N, C-alpha and C positions, 0 to 999 in steps of 0.2 A: 751546321750542329759543332764540327769542330774546324777548327784555323788549321792555319798553316804552321803554328806549332807542335800541336797537339797532335798533328801527322808526323814531325819531322821525321820520324824512324820508320814509319813502313815504305812512304811515299817512292824510297827510289826501287825497292821491289816492285810495286805497282803502275812507273812509269815506263817503266821498259816494254811495257802493253802495246800493240801500233797504234795511234791518235785515230785512224779510222772507227775502232771499240770505243769515241767519245759517243757520252752521249750530245747532240748541238739541238739547235733547234732549229735545222733547215731540216727537221731528222720528223720529224711533227707531221708526221701523213695520213691516217686516220681519221674520219670522225666518225664516231661512238654514237649508236642511240644516244638517247639520257642516260644520267645517273643508274633513278627506279627500273628502270628499261631493264639494261646493264644487272643492277643488284639482284632481280628477281631473277634471272634467267642461270648468273651464276648459283641464283640456291640450287634451282630447280636440279641443276647438273649436279653439282653436289651433291644430291638428297637420292638421285638416276643410281649416279655410281654404287653409292654408299649401297645402296639398298639390293645391288650382289652380291649375294651368299651371307647374307645378312644374318642369320636364323639357322644357317645351315650346318654350325658347331653346334652338339651341346654344352651344355653348361658344361664349363670345364677347371681344375685344379684351384687355378687361379682364384675365378670368380667366385665360387662356393666358397672359396675361403675370405672372402670379399665381403659377401653374402651376410658369413658367418658373423661375422667383429660385429654388422651392424645390425646382429637378430636379438640382441641381448635388450636388458634394460640399461635405461642412457651412464649409468655407474658401471656395469658391465662391458663396455660395448669399450668406453674409456683404458678401462681396465688391461684391456686384446691391444690396445692400439698400443700402451702406457711397453706390456710385454714381449711386443710382437710388431708393432710396427714401424715403421722407417720415415712417413709421414703426418705435414700434418692431419687434424679428428673434421677436416668439415664433411670430406666427400663421404664420411664413416655416414658424419650425421646426414646429411643428404638421401640416402639411401637408403636410411632407416627409417624416416619420412618417406620417402617413396613406398617401401616393404608393406607399410598401410593398405594399398590399391592392386598391391597380389604379388604373384612370385613367378608366372609366365614368362618364360623368354627372351617370345617381343618386348614383353609391360617392362623388363625389366633391364633392357637394350633397348631402350628406349631413349632417356635421358642422352644416354654417350652418342644414337647418329643426331639430337637434337642439336648437344651442345658442337659435335665435329661442323653440322652443318651451318652452325651462326658463327661457326671462328670465318669465315669462311669470307662473307657478309663482310663483318667486320674488318680482316685484315684489308676488304677495299677499301671499308670507308677510310680505315687509319690509314694506308699508304697513298693514300688522298692527298691527304689534307699537306701533304711533303712530296708527292712525286706528281708529276702527271696523270691524267687518266690513263693510259696505256700501260704505263707498269700496272698501277692498280689496279688492271683487270688484269694481268697478262698474270700479277700474285696473286691475286683467288681465284685462278684459272687452276696455275700447277697445287693449290692447298682443296682444290676441289676434286682433281684427279693420281694425282700418285697416292701411286698405294700406302706410302708410311700412312697418313692421316687417313686414311679413306679405314684404316682397319683396322682406328681405335676407333671409330663404329659401332665396332663386331661385339666387344666384349661390353661385360658389367665390370667395371674396369675405370679408372678414374683418368682417363690420358686422354682422353679429346674435353674431356671438361678441365682438364693442366693447359688446353691449349686456350680454351675458351678466356680463362682468365686472365690468364696473357696477353691476348690478344683486346682483352674489355681492356685492361690497365693501360698497356699502349695506348690506347687510343681516347681513352682518358686526360692519361697526359697530355700526348701533345694537348686535344682541345682547352686544356687547362693550359697553355703557352700558347698558346692562342688566345683565350679571350679572359685567361684571368677571376674571371666571375663567383662570386659565390660558389653560383652554382656547379659549375667546373670543378671548388677547390671540392668540396662536397664530391664529386661525379667518381671523381681522381681519386679522396682518399677513402671509398669507399671500395672503388674498383682493385685497390690496392692490398688491403682487410679479405676481401676474399678471393684474391691473390695468395696471398699470404699462412694463411688457412687450409688454402688447397695444397699445397706445394710449394716444398722448399726451395727447391729450385729457381723460382722468381725471387728470390733472392737478392740472386745475380743482378738481376734483371732491374729488383730495384734500387742496388749500387748503381746500376750505370744514369737512374733517373735522378739521382741527388747529384751525381757530377752534375749531371746538367743543371740542376735547375741553381745549383750552385754559380757555376759559370753564368747564367742568367742575372742570377742577384750580381756578381760582380760586374756585369753591362751598364749596371743600372735600371735593371728590366723588368725589374722582382725586388719585389718589399721585406727588408729582411720579417718582420714579421709574418708576414702570408705563409712564407714557408714553418716559422713556429707553429701558426694555427696546422698545416697539415702535417707535418713528422711529428710533433709530439702529442696531436692521438693515436697517430696510428704506434707508439713507440709506446703509449699504454695498454693500445687491448690488444699486443702484443706479444706479453708479457705473458702470460699466462703457456705459451707454445713453449719459457722457457723450464718451466715443470714437466715438458717431457721432454727434451732434450739430450738430458744426459741415460737416461735409459736408451733414447731411444739410438743415443750412439754405442750404447754398448750390446742393442740389433744390429748395428748394421758389421759390429764389429765380428759376429756372430754367425751373421747371413753368407750362406755358400760362396753367392755374386757378388759378394762388396766387402768380402773378404781377403780375394784374393789378387785386387789392384786392379789397374786395366796394363796396355797396353800399345802399340802402335797398329797392330790387326782391326782390334778395336774400332779401332779411333779412324780404320781405310771403311771398315763395317757399314760404321756410323753414316759419314760422305755418299756409302753406295744403297742404305739403306732413306738415308732423307732425298736421294733423288732416280728410284726407280723399288725402293720400298724390300719385302722379302722374298723371296720365291723358291720352293718348293723346299721349306727346312730347311733354312740359310744359305744354301747353296746357289753362289753367284754362277749364276748367265751371262754369256756373252752380251746377249742385249741388254741386261741387267745392272754387268761394267761398263759399258757403252756410255747409256744414257745419266749411271751416275758421272759419266768422267764429263759430259757435256756438260752434264748442267753443274756440275764441279768449274768448269772453266767459266760459265758465263757470271757465276756468283762472285769469280777473280774477279771478271770483268765489272761487274757491278760493284762490288769493291774501289775499286782502282775511279768509276766513274766518280761517283758518293767523291771521291776529293777532290776530282777537280771540277766539278758538274757546277753550270751554268747556270743562276737564278732563276735563267726563265725555263728552267726545264724543271730543277729543282727546287722547290718554292719556299726560299731558305739556305737559313745554314746549316739546319737541325733534322737529315739527312741520315745524317754519320749514326743516328741512334740504333738506326737499323743494326749497321755493321756492326755498331758494340753491347747491341741484344745476341749478336751472337756467337760472333769470335767472342772476345770478351769472358764469360760465365764457360764458352763449351773450354780454352785456353784455361781457364784454371780451375774448373774442373776436372779436367783431364792432367793437368799436373796432379794434383791433391792424392788423382787416384792411382799413377803413376808409382809415388812415396808416401804418398799415406795410407791410406785407407781407399778402394774403395766404394768411388761415389758414382763414376762415368757405368750405368746401364741406361742401352741407346733409350727401350720405352718411356721409361720417365722423362728423358730430352727434350721430347715433345715440345716441352715453351720453346726450346730454341726454332723452331720451325720454320715457321710463321717469317721469320724475319730471314730464314735461310730464302727461302723466295723469291721475299722483296727485293735483295738482293742480282739472285737469280733475274729475275725481271726487268733488274733494271740493267744489266748485264744481255743480255738478246736487246731491248728496245736501243741502245748501245751502235747496234747495228743500221748501215745507213741504209741497203733495199726492204721495204715494205714487206715485199713477198719472202725476203730470208730471213725476218721476225716470224713472220704466220709460219712457215715450213718448220721454223728451231720448235715455236710451240705447238702444233700439231705435230710432229714425228713424238717428243717428250710424253703428249699427254695420249694418247693414242698407244703409247709402246705400254704404259702404265696402265692404261684400261684393258690392254688384248691381255698381262700379262696377270693383271689381278682377277681378269678375266675365268681365265681356263688354267691357273692356277692360287696365286694370290698367297697370301696367309694360313692355309689353310694345315696347318699341323696338327691339326685336332679335329676335322673333318671327321674319323672315323670312329672315334672315341667312344661310341653308344653307350654313354653313360647316364641318357633317358630309358632306350628299352630298356638294359642294364638292369635299371632301380623300376620299369615296371611286370620282370623278368621274375625279382626278386622278392615286390607284395606281392606277388601268383601265389611262391613256390613259399616261399620263409615259412618253416613251423613257427606257431606262438614263444617254443622254449628252444630252434636256435638262432646263433650268432652270425655275421659277414664281418668275416678278417678277412682283413688287404693285407696283399702283401708292401706296400708302401702309402703313403701317404696321397701319390698323382692319382688314389684311384678311390682314397677313403672319402676325400674333402665333396667331389659332385657326389659320389653315391647316397652320400649323404645330406644330398641338398636333393635329390628324386627320392629319394626314399627315410626318412627324416624320422618315420615312425618305426624303423625296425633298432637293434641295437647293431653296433658297428665296435668294430676294433679295428686294430694295426697292432701286426707281427713283428714287434723291431725287439731289439735288444735295448735300445736307445733312445731320446726323444729325440726325430730328424728334425733337422738346421734350430733354428728358433723356431716352427709352427710350436712344435712341444709348451710353451711356455704360458700361450695364449690362448691358440687356436685348437688345441688339442686335449680333450682332458686328463687329466691324468689314469683313469680308471679309463677310459680306451684302448688303451697302451697295454700293450697283453707284453713281456718279455721268455712267457712262453706260451705251453696245449693245457697245462694243469686244466686249468677251468671245460674244455673243450672236451676232456674227457667223459664227465659226469653230464654232455649232453647229446642226446638222439640222434645231433649232426651240425655240422656247420659250411655255411658256403664263405670257397677259400677265393680272392677278386685277387686275380693280374690283368697285369698288361701285357700284348704281347709284344709289342715294340720301346724299345726307351728312347731319351734324347743320346744317343751317340757323340755330339756335341757337348756337350756340359758331362754325363755320365763318370761317374767316380771308378771309374774300373775293377779299384782291386776292391776299393765298398760293397757295389754289388758282384760281386766275389762271393766275402764275405759272408753277406749275408743270405747269396741261394745258401751257400753250405751250414750254417748256420740255422734257418727252417728247415730243408731240407732233414735237418739233422730231427728237427724239430720233428719232424710227422715222422718218419721213419726207426727212432728209437725208439725200445718197448718200454715196455710201463714197467715199474719199480715192481721188485718182488716181494712180496705178501697184501702188495692190493691187493684188493676179492677180486675187481675188474682188472685186467690185465692183460697186453697183448700190442699192437700198432692201429693207425687209424689207416685204412684204405678210402680210395675213389673209386665210387659207385656209381656217378654222372658228372658228364662234361659240357658246355656247351659256352660256342666262340660266339662274341656277341661285336660286331665289332674289331677292337684293338680289345677287348676286353676279351678273357677267358678263366669262365666260374669253375670251377670245380666241389660237388657235391662231400664232402666227407665226413664215414662212420667211424663210429671207434669199434673195433676188434675185438670182442670180447670172452679172445680165448685163445692160445698158442698156436702155432700151425701155420701151415703154405697159407703165404694172403694168392687173391683174385689177379688173373691177369691185368690185372686194372690195381697191381701195384703202384704204389705214393710213387719208393723210387726208378720206375721206369717209368714214368707217366716225368719225372725231371730230368729223366734225362735223356730221355729223347725233347722234351723244350730247350734242354740244353744244345741239342742238337741242332734244332730249329735258328736257331738262334744265331749259332757260331755259323751258319747257312745266309742269313738274312743279310750277313756281318753287324748286327748291331754292336757288337765290342769289337770294343777299335782297336784288338791287340787280342790277339785268334790264344794266346797262351793257355788264359785263361778258362775259359770255356774246355779247353784238354785235359788242365789241370784240375780243374771239375769234376768234367769225365772219369779219368784217374782215379780221382778219389772217390767220387762215388763207388769204382765197383771194385777199394779197397774196401769199404767201407760193407756192403756190399756182403762181400766175401769176409769182413771179419766179424757180422751180425749171421 
């Protein structure tokens, strides 16, 4: 794809690698089964690995939020996307149609599973067009077993669909370059439109494709009219997305993760995730680091091999597409995130992962020893399968939302409310107990979600409403995201909620007093506490809410939930001050 002039800038670094790591025709030793058999084996392997822990996790907050967006009318869904999301609408409308078939956990996650498996097969077919059989098999094998794409199959989220449409579009692009028939032109245009309406990150890949089409035109291998027939319909049909862009850009700036930008640690984490996935809630194990470094090394080798490739091994000069499919977009997105706005989010950048596995496979293929190549692939694959099967990306494995929802359906009186300490419990319990009345006890709208996904009436700024109720259930998480927690904000929210529960009612109110906890249940990592009003002044019982809060804060401190322990200490100190003042 890329000639020597195009590579003049990056050749100096890549050419320093040992010559033994270059691909040569003499290295092609393996005789693989026929492509249909190979493809079937890859799909079976991908399916088997993805079924590990597939539905072990309850529907969690991001899934429940995405389902809520898709549940309204077509107009309501579009408005929720416009107000709260940062992606095109196709995924949500696909989910809307899918929801007509049911709401079971297996059913809702089935599309993610199928898209993820299909991506493996498509990557094999796409890589075969420009590489030898061994490279394409290795690339597809890596995508079949590495934890990052595997975990995308486990959630009712867009990530596996993002990867699928990107590989589909690349396959269609390469097919069009090979044959240039009307059928392949339609295939390419249709695949591009699907990708454009699924993820904005595909636009970076589309830019690479457009550059290559222009280069093909300049070589006299493509008619100018054909380019117009391809890209003009794509441009016209993509215009509706421009109507969403201004509001969604505001959403990106308001979003907690996007507003903070990116740093080099996040870039490092991305490469770790690409090679070895996430293990034990964002922590890097030594095995994970080693596997990720190994994959990154061979990806660099593969990039050099593409630069210096022999046409007998890399069929044609278009293999550089895979390098620029990965390197170009990742570099641009990182720089934009570093200096302008935080677009660099690891899970959404799965669209570039398939190209990374092709580069890694090309690097492994450069080893002269067939046994060495097999050993490297077996080690990377085995380490990922072992890590995922024993730990995996199971941060939400004990969230208990399903059981808590069933519990509330059975226990909640008709006149009572379910009040949530935060939105992380609000979304999944609203999914599992939709017939109940849910509220969030927060003084302001959480992040960007409140505008599109949380009805205004579901936001409680005080407990005035609860005073007239016979009781309510208060739902809290027993753990937090220590990596992302805004400690100061969490602490302030604790103080505010504590004051709401422990404050006496205003003088002159016929029913005056405080709230007391009369029942508490622990379900996985959720704490459900039932509160009733105290209808007269006097000492509270031994289940005093202040004592409960004090014990809970001490528990959080013991568990190391807060990265800076001064805040729980401050909270306990101020809690004692509040108690003495009362």
